[in-house]
N, C-alpha and C positions, 0 to 999 in steps of 0.2 A: 707384694705378692698379690696375685690375682685372687679374688674371692668372691663369694655370694654373701649378700646381707640378708638374713631372713626377715621377711617383711610381716608374713602371717604364719602361725602355727605355734606350738608349744615353746619354740626357741626364738620367737618373735625379737629382733633387735640384736640378735648375736651375729656372729659372722662366721662363715665355713670357708676355711683356706682351701684353695684348690691346689693341693699337693699331689704329685704323681702324674702318671700319664691317664688315668681313667678313675671316675668316683661314680659310683652306682646309686641310684635312689630307688627305694622300694620297701615291701614289708618283710621280705625274707631276711633272717638274722645275717646272712652272708653279706648284705649290702653295706657299703661304706656308710650311707646315710639312712637310717631305718625310719620310716614314716608309718606309724601305727594307725592306719586308717583304713576301714574295709574297701574304700573305693580305690586305694592305691593296688596297683599290681605287684604281685611278689618280687620282680624286677622291672621296675616302671621305666626308668630314664637313665641315661648317662651323660656325663660331660667328659669329654675326651680332649686331652692337650696335644697339639700336633704343630710342631715348629713354631712354637711361642703363641699360637692361636689357640681358642678354646671353642669347642663344637658341642650342641647338645643333640642328642639322639633319642628318639622314643623307642623303646624296646618292645614294640608290639602291645602295648598296655591296653586295657579295655576302655580307659576313659580318656586316654590321650596326654599328651603334654603341650603345653603352648609357649610361645614366645611373643611377647607384645600382643597377646589374645589372638595369635594366629597358630592353627595346628602346626606342629613338627611333623612332617611327612617325609623328610630326609634331614641329614647331617645338617645342622643351622649354625652359622658362624655368630657367636656372640659379640656384641658391641658393647661399648661403655653403657652403662645405666639400663640395659636391656633387662625386661621383666619376665622371669621363667615362672611358669605355673604348673604345679604338678598336683592335681585335684585342687584341694583347699589350701594347699601350702604354696606361698609365693617367695620369690627371691629376686632381688636385684643383682645384677653382675657388674663388678668392677675390675678393671685390669691393671697392669702394673703401672702403666702411665697415667692413670687418672689422677685426679687431684683428691680423690677420697682417702685422705690420710687416716691410719688407724691409730689411735691413742694407745698409751702403755696399758690403760684399764679396759681395752676392749675384751668383751665377753666373746670366747670362741666356741663353737662346736666343733670337736675334733672328729673328723670322719673315722670310722672305724677301718681297720686294715681288713681286706677282703681275704676270707679263707680260700686258697686257691689250690687246697689239696685235691680237689676232685671236680670233675665237670662231666655230664653226661651230653654227649654230642652226636650229632648225624653228619653226614658227609658235607665238607665244605664249611664246617662251623669252626671259628677260631679256637685254637687250644693253646693258650700260652703256657709257657714253662715257669714253674716257680723256682727261682734260684735260693730260695731259702729253705727248701724241703728238709723235713726232718730225717737224719740219717742214722737215727738210733738204732743199736744192733740187738736191743732186747727182743725176746721171743720172736726174733727172725726166723722165718722158716725158707729162708732162701738156702736152696740145695747148693747151687753152683753159681759162679760167676766167671765170665771169660773176657779177658781183654781184647776188644775187637778193634783197637786203633792200628796195631801193626800186624795182626794176625799170630803173634807170638803165643797166644793162649790156644791156639787151635791144634788139637791133637791129632797129627796125621795119620797116625798108626790106628785109630779107631774106626773100625768098619769101613775100610776105603771103598769096598765094592758098593756100599750103600750110598756114601758121598758121591761117587762116580754117577751112579744112576739118577741121585737127585741134580747133580750139575747137569747131566744130559738132558733131563727132565725140563729144568729151567732153560736151558740152551734151546730146547725144541719150541718153549712157549715164547722166547724172547728172539728168537731168529727172524729177521727182517722186520722188527717192530721198531720204529723210530720216533713213533709220536708219544710223547709222555702220557697222554690219556689212554692210549692202548697198552703201553708198557705196563703200568701199574696194575690193571686188571689181570693182565696175564700172569704177572708175578704172584698174585693171590690165587689163580686158578692152580698155578704149579704147586703152592703151598698146600692146598687142600689135597692135592694128590699125593704129595709126599707125607703129609701128616693126615691120615683119615680120621684121627681122633679130634681133629680141631673143630670147633663149633664157631668160632668167630675169628676174623683176621682183618687187620688194616694196615694200610701204609700212610704214615703222617710226615708230611715234609714242610720244610721251612720255606716260605715265600721270599721272593726277591725283595730287598730292602725292607724286610720285616724279620724280627727275631722270633716272633710267634708263629709256630708251625700249625699246620691245618691238616684235617683229615683228607687226602686226596683220593682215596679209594678205599673200599671196606666190603667185606663179605660175609654173610651169616649161612651157617648150614641149614638153618630152618629158613625155608622160603617165605613163610608168613611173617617173619620177624625182621624188620628194617632198622632196628635201633642199633646203636653201637655206643659203648661206654668206654671212656678214656681217663685213665688215672693221670693226673699230671705229675704226681710225685714219681710214678715208675717212668713216665717218659723223660722226667728231668733227671732221674738218677742215670738212665741208660746213656743219654746225650751227654750229660756233663761229665760223667766220669769215663765215657767210652767203654762201658761194659755191657755185655749181653746177660740178661738175668734169667735165671730159672728159680721159680717158686713152686713149691709143692701145694701150697694152699695160700694163695694170695690174699683171700678174703681174711685171714687170721696172721697175715705178716705184720709185724708192729711197725715197720717201714710204710706200709700202706693202709694201716687199719683206719685211718681218719677218712679215707677215700669213701664217700657216700656211694659212688658208682661201684665199685668193688663190693662193698657190702651188700648192696642191693642184689646183685647179680650171683653171689655165692660162688665166684670163680674158684674152682678147686686147683687149677694147673695153669701156669701162665709163662710165655717166654717172650722177651723183648729184647731186639737187637737193634743196635744203632747203625745206621748208615753213614759210614765215615770214608771219605775220599782218601787217596795216597797222599795229599798234603794236610790231612787232619781236619778238613772241613766238615762239620755235621750237615748232612742234609736232611736227617730225620730218623724215623725208626720203622720197624716191622715188629708187630705184635700179634701172637695168636694166642688163644686161649681155648680151653675145654672145660666143660662143666661135669665130666663123666670121672667119677672116683676111680673107675677102674682102668682109665686110660690115661694116667698122668704123664706129662711130659718127663724124659729122662736127661741125664747129662749128656748122653751120646746126641739126642735130639737138639740140646742147645748147641753142641760143637756143630752139628749139622746146619743148624739155623745160621750161625756165624758165617760158614761157608756160603751159604745161599745169599746172605746179605752182601757179602763181598760181590758176587756176581750181580746181585740186583744193583748195587751202587754203581757199577760200570754200566750197565744197561741205562740208568736213570741218567748218568753223566753224558753217554752217547745220545740220548733222547734231546737232553738239553742243548747240547753243541749242535745237534742237527737243527733244533728249532732255532736256535741264534744264527746258524747260518742261513735258514730261510728267511727269518726276519731281515737279515742283513742284505740278502738278495732283493727281497721285496722292496726294502728301503733305497736300494741302489736304482731299482727299476723305476720307483716312484719319482725319485729325484733327476733320473734321466729324463723322465717325460715332463716334469716340472721345468727342467732346463730347455727343453724343446718349447714349452709353452712360453717361457720367458723370452727366448729369442724371437718368438713370434711377435712379442711387443716391440721389438726394436725394428728399426728400419731395414729393409731388405736390399736397398741400394739408395746411394746419395741422390739428391734432387739434380735434375737436368735444368740448369739456369744459364741463359746465354751470358757470356763473360765471366763466368764463376765455375771454379772447381771446388769440390768437397771430398774429404775422406774421413774414415773413422776406424777406430779399434775398440774392441769390448772383450774382457776376459773376467770372468767370476773367480775368486779366490777359491770358493767351494763349487758344488754343483750349480748352484744359483747364488745370485748375489744381489747387492742394493744399488748398484750404480746405474744410471739411467742416461740415455740421450735420445733425441728425436729430432726430426725435421718435420715442421707442421707448416703446410702451405695455406695461407690466409687467401680470404676471398679477393683482396685487392692486388694479388700478385707477390706479397712479400713473403718472405720465408723466415720462420721462427726456429732458431737453432737452440734447443734446450739441453743443458747437461745438469745433472743432480747426482747427490750421493746421500743415501739414507743412512743414518746412525747404525752401525753394526753391519753383519753380514749373514749369509746362509738364508734359510727359509723364512724368517720373520721379516727381514729386510726387502727380500724379494716380493713377498705378499704387499708389502707397502709400496714398493716400486710398482707394481701392477696397478695400484690405487692410484699412484701419481701419474701414470701414463694417461689415463682416461681424463683425471681432473685437469692436468695442464692443458690437453686439447680443448676441453670445454671452457676454460676460461680465456685462452688465447683467441678463441673463435668467437667469444660473445662479448668481450671486454673491449672497451675504445683504445686503450693503450697497453702496452707491456707492464708498466707500473700497476695500473688496476688489475690486470691479469694476475699479477704475482700477488696482489694484496687479497683477491678472491681465492686464490689457491692456499694462501696461508690460513685464512679463515676456516676454510674447509678442513684442512689438516689439522688445525688446532682444536677444532670442535668435535671431530669424529670419533672420539674416543678410542684412539689408537694406542694409548698408553704414552709414556714418557719418551717418546721418539721425536727426534727432530731430524731436517732434511735440509741440506745446503743446496742451493739451486741458482742457475744463471741462465737469463733468456737473453739471446742476441737476435734482434728482430732486423734481418737484412732487408733493405729497400733495394732492389737491383736496378731501378730507374734513378733513383737520387743517388744511388752508390754511397749509402751511409748505413751505419748501425746504431740501432737504438739498444742499450745496454741496460738491463736492470739485474741487481745480484741480491741474493738471501744468504748472506754469510758464505757464499762459494768462494773457491779460489779465483783471483783475477786472471783473466785471459791474457796471454802472451801476443803481443802484435810485432810483426817484422815487415820493414819496407824494403825496396829494392836494394838498397844501398847496403842492408845488412843490419840496420839499427834496430834494437830491440828494447821494448818497454812492457811493463806490466799495466794493464788497464784496471787500476783499483780507484783511486781517488777517495773521496769521502761520502761516497753514495751508496757503499754497500749497507744493506739492513741485516737484521738478525736471521738465523736461520728459520725456516718455516716450521710452525708447530709450536712456537715459544709464547707468543703475544697475539691473541686473536685479531686484534684490531690494528695491527700494525700497518703503517703507511709506507710505501716504498718509493724511491725516487729513481727515475731513469736519466741517462745520459746520452747524448748524441755523439756519434763518431765518424767523420767522413773516411771512405776508403780510396785511395789513390791505386792506379795500375800497379800490380805487383805486391800490393799490401796482403799480408797473411796473417790471419787469427788462429792461434791454437788454444782451445778450451779441453780442460782436464780435470780429474779427480785426484784426491790426494793418494789413490794407490801408485801414481807415478812418482811425486816427490817424496813419498814415505817408503819406496822401495828399500829394502835394506840388506846390507851385507851380513855375513856370519859375525863380524865384530860389532855389530849393531850401528854401523855407519849408514846414514840414510842418503838417498839420491840428493834431495833439495831442490829448491826452486832455482837457485843459482847455477847449479849444474845444467839444470833443464833449459834456463835461458841461453847459457853458453852454448848449448848443443844445437837449439834452434837457430841461433844467429849463424852458425857455420854449416848448418844442415842442408839437405838437397833443396832446390828451388820448387819443384813440384810437390803439392800437398800430399798426394798418395804416398811418393817416396819419402817425404819427411815423416810422416806417420810411422810408416815401417821402420825407418831409420831410428826413430826415437824409441820404439818398443825394443828393438834389439839393442840399443845401447842401455835401456833400463835393465833389460835381462843379463846383459854382459857384466854390469855393475854389480847385480846381484849374485852373480857366479853360481847359478844353480840353486841358491838359498830359496826354500818355498816362501812365498809371500803370503801376507796375513790379511790383506786387502784386495778389493776388485780394482781392476784397471781399465780406465776409459779416457780416449782421446778422441776429440771431434776437431778437424781442422777445415777452414775454407780460405779461398784466396780469389782476389779480383785478378783475373788473368792479364799479365802484363802486354 
């Protein structure tokens, strides 16, 4: 278990197990670890567990929090044996994988469970829901509850003209409003018109990928008051049970009496309605309160609020869907631009070299991909034909492909031989901090005067060579090195291959050989060799026919990898 060892303080030598998602340190009795020192703030710092990692965050304390003597200004990842300081208290951090074994007689400081019954919050402050809220019915002043999950509790016969006016009022405020940041204030504006006795109102929503809801919009009748109090217990009850709640005197309700925020505000009447979609998803709650004893909310008001909450849920869903659509359109537009940029890295036409023909094909499995090819004209008249395949696909692979484009050109133009160029390229990729991605790469440097190829490979698929008689072979041998990015100081070996008239070389990526049918049968290298053996003589026709054969084999099945083919031929 991850834990803190107390180094200095009254519990020195003991261990604090880091259980749960959050442990708060401070002077306040609600903190999990209480530090009775005047220099410590009421809520001083917290340690949060996220996906198995632990982060320390300073809670705007007076005297700050330090990790390894450095001030914590943002959530800081804790590593093995890090020293955390809260004023005069210091702790060493140890995670699950450390060798700091705990003996059976280890003395523990058990963190106190945080009282989550209440919180005073302003807009955009986290408001988690307490799943263990007390549901005692004793001394309850709840007047009415309505099941808001299916609308079965809504009394359609109660003041239909009032409901109609309210729905029209909400509709007027929400018409043509599709931005969630505009929808929520419009909802509160409408509530204040429908319920003139309301003093406060707020909308609390769950955030994406987070079960803890937050206040997204709030309003006070008093212009000079921007505070907003939220009872976790009330919110929990409404969302968990799917019930709209009406309390005549919430500050004395036994369900909510432990809430400091309610007791402090002396709320006299409160209504809280959950926002529940047709599928049963809890989006959040709407809550309105009044401090006027003469204008308490009634059962009819609660029934009306449930109707309004249904309309508000639809408006929030529409706004969310609209925003999702906009985000999707923006993403597609950005990917379209990225695709055009990536295409700009690729050659716009093959080289014009006497006695040689070139052809190529490139298609990304997604908008952008990690396959790469290039023709690089060297200063002595040679042509370097490079083909590479970045591990993975999509945007990360495309970004690394862009890095490869410039790096390959630099090393080929500055190194004496293709082998040295590949070694320099490998060293750059391996030490560039690009993560655990590797790249297979092949360089074929054509000398059109000597009619020979110098080939060097970094774990790439071997080229396929065909002569005029139709004989086909793979150019592999024992000279293939490891892919780029694995061993920084790897040395590569090059091999020389003569080109006779009519000789054709085909270089490709595994998107060709691993093209797959619906039954998961792959195209394979043997099928590719057989097709090249009997394929068209001209390289342009050969490349096009190969692509058609691969697509015919896949029979319309969407492919999961990029596809790249480059072919060149010494003209017969």
